[in-house]
N, C-alpha and C positions, 0 to 999 in steps of 0.2 A: 549669847548667852541665856538670856528670858525664856528662850525656845527649848532648850536643854534643860529647863525650868522645871516650864511645867510640862517638859516629858515626863518627867522626874515625877513631879506630885498626878500624871494622871491613874483613875485607879487603873483596877482591874475587875469590876464584877461580873463582866461577861463569861471570862473562864466560871467562877461562880455557876453562874446560869447555864454550862457547858457541862460543869458535871453534874446538876439535875438533872439532866440529857444521856446525860455516861446513866448513872442508878436509873432513869427509865427505862431505858434498852439496855442494861443487865433483868431488869426485873422481867422484863417484855419475853428476851428467850428465853430466863428459868420457867414462866407460865409454862412457853413452847414447850420449852426438855422435858419436863414433867414425861409425861405419857410417850414416847420414845425410852426413854430409860426402866420404864415399869414396865411395859407393858409386854413385853415376851416372857420375861422371868415371872414377873405377879399376874398382874391382871389375865393374861390369854392363859393360863391353866384354868383359871378361874372358868371365861367364861365361854374356852374353846375355840379361841381364834387363830385361825389364818394368817400365812403374809397378804393375804388378798384382801380379807380382812379391815387387813391392818393399814393398809396400802387406801382402800375406801374411804375409809375415816382423813386421813394427812392428806388424799387428795380432797373432799368436800372440806376440809380447814382450810385449804386455797383457794378453790372457787369462790369460797362463804369470805377469809382472806380479799380477796382480786377486788370481788362486785362494795365489798364493804372502804377498801381504796378510792375508788373509787367517787363514795362519797363524802364520804369520811375528809377526802381533802375537802370541798363545797363544803359541810360545817364546819370544818376548824377558819375556813376563811371569812367567812360569814362569822360565827361565836370569837373568832379570836383566838388567838392566844392559848390566852389562859383555861379560858372557860373549855374548851375544846378539850384542851388537852386533861382537866378534869373527868370530862368527860368522858374522853375512852378509857385513862387507865381505872377508872369504877369499873366500867360495864366488861373491862377484861378481869378484874382480880374475881366480880360475883361471880364470871364465867369460867374461869381458872378452879372457884375455890364448886361451882356446881361438880364438876367431876368425879369427889367423891365421892358421892350419893346415886352415883349411877346403879353401884353394889343393890344399892337397900331399894332401889326402885324397880332394878328388874327382878329383888328376890319380891315386891309384894306384888308386881305384872304374872310372874313365870309362878311364884307359891303363894299365892293372898297374903305372905306375911312383911308389912310394913314398919310395923315399927320392934325390928330386930334390932339397931344396932351394925355395925360393923362386923364384927365374927357373924351374928347370926344368919348375915346376908347374907356370907361366903359359906356356912355350913345349908342353908336355905336353899340352897343354889345349888351346890350336890345334891343336890337332894331329887333332883328335879331329872328325868327322867329321857324329855323331848330336849336333846342341845339341841336340837334346827328351834329354837323357839329361842333359848339365852342366846343363840349367839345375836339374831336375829332384835331380840329383844335390846340386849345392851351393844350392841353395836349403834341401834337409832335413839339412844342414848346418848351414846358417846356422841356423835355425829349434834344431837342436837346442845349439848354442850362446849363441842368443838363453836358452833356458831357464834354462839355471846363471844365465847372468847378471841375469836376472830375479827368478829362488827370491831369490837373496842381495840383489840393491838393494830386493824390498818388507822387507827388512825395517832398511834406513837407516830413515825418518821414525818408522815406530813407537818404535825404541828410540830413536831426538831425541825424539819429544815427551815419553817417558815421562822421557827428563830431562831437560827442561826443566821437568818438572810434578816432577821430583828439587829440583830447584837452584833456579827462581822463584818467589814468590810468585804469586798470579796476573794482580797489574794488570800485572805485568812477564814476561809468557807469552807476550801477543803481538809482542812488541818482539825478547823474545829470540828467541820461532821467525824473527821477517821476517829477524833479522842470518844466524840459521843460514842460511834459505832464500830467504838471496843466492848463496850457494853453490850453486845452481842455473845462477840468469844471472851470477855470475861463470865458474860450466862452460862454458855456451853463451858468453859473453866469447872465453873463449885458446881454446875449439875452433877458430874459424878461421880462427885465423889460428896456428895450430899444426901441429893433427893434416894437415891438406891441403897442409903446405909439409914435412910427415915424410914424407907418404905423397908427395909429390913425387919428393923423393931418397929417402929409401931403402925405398917400394912400400908397399902400402896393410896389410901385415901387420906392418913394424912399429910402425907408428903405433900399435895396437892393442897389440901387444909392451909401447912404453914404454908408452901411460897406463895400459892393465892392472897395470904394476911400481908406481905409487902405493897403491896400497893397500895395498902388502906393511908399505911406509913410514910407514902412517898409524897400524897393529897395531901398531907398535915404542912410537908416542907413547904412544897407547892403554892402553896393557900398565901402563905407567909414572905417569900421570896421571888415571887414572879411578879415583874411589872413593868410596863414597856420601857425601852435606856432612855429615852426622851422625859417620862416621868416617873424615872428610881431614883430618889434620894440616895444613893450611895451609888449613882452613873453621873462623874461631875462634867465639866465640862470638856473639857481632855481626851478625858476615853470619848462622848460622846463625838470630835468633832472626830478621832479617830476609827468611831463607828461608819459617820456619816460621811467616809473621805469621797468615796465614790460620789454621791450626790453633788460634795458642795464642788468637786472639780468638776462635774456636767455642768451644776448653775457654773461656773469659771469663763468654762467653754464658750458656753452662750450669753458670754457679755452681763454676769449674774442674774441674767433670769431665766428662774424655777420653770421646769419647764410640767406638767402636771402629769404626776405618775396614770398610764394607759390602762385602763380596765379591760377585759377582757371575758367577757361571757362563756360561761360552762361549752356554748356550744362552739362557740369561733374557737375554742381552743380545739378544737380537732383538724382547725384549716392549718396552725401551725406545723412546718417539716419540722422542729423543733421539738414537738408535743409527740410526733410519733418518730423521730432522734430517739429522746428519752425512753419510748414504753419499746421498742425494738429492745434494746438495751438492755432491759430490765425481764424483759418476754428472755429474753436468747441464756441470763445465766443466773437472773432468782433463783431456778428451780434447782441448779447446781448444788447452791447453798443448801437452801431446805434439803434435796436430797444426802447430804452429810450430814446435817444433822440431825434426821426422822433415822434414818436407816446406818448411822454407824454402829451405831450399838447394836442393832438387830447383825450387822453385817459381823462382827468380832463373835457373837455368838450363833453365826450360824455356819459362818465358813472356820474360824478355830476355838469350839468350845468353849469360849471366855461367855460366861453370865455376866449381867449389867453389876453386879453387887460382888463380883470378885475382886480378891485385889488389883489383877491385873491386868481386869480392863480398864478399872479405875484410872489406875495408872499410864497404859498406854489414851487414855479420851486426855486424863491430863496434861501430860506430853502436845498431843494431837492440837487442840485449843490454847495450851502454852503457845505451840511455834506461831498462830495466829495472829496473835499480839504485834506479827513485823509489824503487820498492816499496819500500825502509824504511821509509817516511812510512806502511806502513799499517799497521807496526807501533806507531807513536806516538802514531796517531788514538786509539785506542781509548784508552792509555792518560789522552788528554789529559779523550777525555768522561769518565771514572773520578775523576781529583782533581779538575780544573775545572769537571763539568758533575751530580755526584753521581752517575752512573748509577751501578747495580753491572757489573760487569766484558760478563756477555751482552749487556745492551744498549747496549752501547757499541761494542761485536766491529757486534751483527747494524745497527745504525745506516752503522756504519764498514765493512761490508758492499755496502750498498747505495747510498753515494754508491762505493765502485767498482765496480758493476755496470753503472751508467751508461759506463765509459769503453770499457769493450771496443764499446758499438754502432756507432764508427768504423770500425770494421773491416766498415761498411755500405761506406762510402764507397774502401775499399783497392782493389778493382778498377782500381773508373768511378779515378778518380784516377792511377792504374796508368797510364792509357791517355796523360797529358798528363812522368809522368817514375816508374824506377823504385823515384827517395826516398819521393815518397808512402807508396805502398805499407810500406818499410819501417817508416819513421817511426808511424805510425799504429798496425803489430804492433810494433812495441817500448812503444807506449801501451798498447793491448791487453796484453801482454805484463808491463807492470809490474803493471797493476793485474788479471792474475790473482794476481802472485805477493801482495800484501797482500792480496785476497782469501782468499788460500791459504794465509797463515800466520792471519789469524784463524778462520778454520773447522775449521784445526788446534788449536786456544786453546781454542774451545765443549766441547773433549771434556776437559780438564781443569778448566774450567768446572762442569764438572753429575756429571761422574763419579768416582772414587774412585781414587787414584792408582794401585792397582793389579789396576783394569780398565783403564788409558788407553793402550796399547798394544795390545790387545783388540779397541778398539773403536778406530784408526788401521788396523788391521789390515782390520776388516771395510769401512771408509768406503774404503781404499784398495783393494780390492776393487773395489768398486759404479764407484766412478773409471777399478779397470784395464779393467771393461766396458764402460763409455763410451766409454772411449782405443782397446777393440778396432772398435767400432762407430765410428767415425768414421777413424778408419783404413786398415780395412780397407776400406769405405765408399767412404772418398778415392781408394784402389787404380784401383778396379773402376773408378768413374767417368769421371779423368783419361783412362781407357785410353778409356773407352767418347765420350769427348766431344771425344776426337783424332781418332780413326779415322770416325767419324762426322760432326765439320765441325760437332758440335754449338753450335746456334745461339739465344742467352737477350740481352735487353735488347741490341742489339748487339755482344754479343761471342760469339766464332764459338772452334770447333775448345777445346783444353783450359782456355783463358781462362774460357769458360763455368760451366765446370767445376767453376775456385778462387774465382765470383762465388758458384756455388751456397754449397758450403763456408764459407766469410769473411762470410755472410749467418748461417748455422746460429750459427757462433762469438760473432759479437756482440749473439742475444739470449738465450742458455745461463746465462746467470749473471742477470740478473732471472728468467727461469723459477727457478732453483734456488731464489733467496731468497723469493718471496712464498709456495716449497712449505713453502721452511723454518722460515718467521714463518707458516706454518698451523701446522703440526707442531708445536712448541714457539714462541705467539705470546711470553711471560716466559717468565723467569728459572726455574728449576724443577732444583735441582741433588738425586740421586738420593741419599740419605741414611737 
């Protein structure tokens, strides 16, 4: 009876922290989406961009993000979760807002007109005869803004995963991760029904400013809400014991002698197969999600003539990302395997990830079925996106399963770097392929032009998860924590 009373009195502050992670991730993806939803119909006509120009910008963003992740994880481990997160979201919010001033800077460089406002900059650029110079300068300036955005955004997932390891026991981490990771879906869901409207009403520049300002609001809440669970006045002993149940059980198994936590240097991190398994899984699959995120609005515009500010395009993107909310099941499934089937957390996660790896195969049919209706590829991409987010929640949680808390952000950063490299390859390759296929009217399996290019990329996205899972399982076939 006393046990029941204790459980009834347990606080649940960890879920408030999880909610903060959710909102941070939502803002993260909103900031990331502004460019993809404005470039084709608002920015490209002003600066004369091609698909390849956009592909270069998104590909370099992936590289900046990858390099940033490599160091952001170590930075967060050293600075601590609270300060590390504040630095991350502060920097990326500044980067998001910087995009808005790329037009004015382009006007100043190519036309000598600096203090003209957004509308004045557009008029000045339109009067410039050297289109090549406009393209070169504007692309360079957007790359600089994306660099700042990427360096800041690189800190989100290392900090969020570290926070999850601090506030949740192993069996609940995938579920908590799936909840905050759903912020990526919600951000992508809200973006198409807000960003194009802001851009159409007040100009594309205001879309970057309004969305970028949300990060500064979040920082104010984080300052007052976050403390480590053992120091937080709103976390009582019952909740703290629940959070620390893994270390309590380990101490009990060692005759009540607590083992000191292993410290792993940055260089030593690369000596473990567990690190490489996580990195390979991220390399193979992160680019798929980023391709869907960055290119779906352009896909609807290029293949079906649906501009991002049209009602139908907004409905399609809303439905697509609404479907991806099913990914929350991905966090619940390994908990079921652990609690009901008696599996260890790693085995439960790997089994779940194998299940999720089969759903992206539907992308093989996206382009063929798209010949009948644009609803088919939208629904298929939504299902593939849900599978990715479910996969992502679990692959992130494998770090907490096998590495000490002091190294969680570092390993997250290393894997994030690998994912960024994969994203660079698919984004840059997509831009080049789409321009080539459109300009040469390439034919493949009955598809012509840019549609044949999308067929190739969709096929790569379809098989990436199964290949990644097989390599991960080969590297770490069984649960093997670093002790």
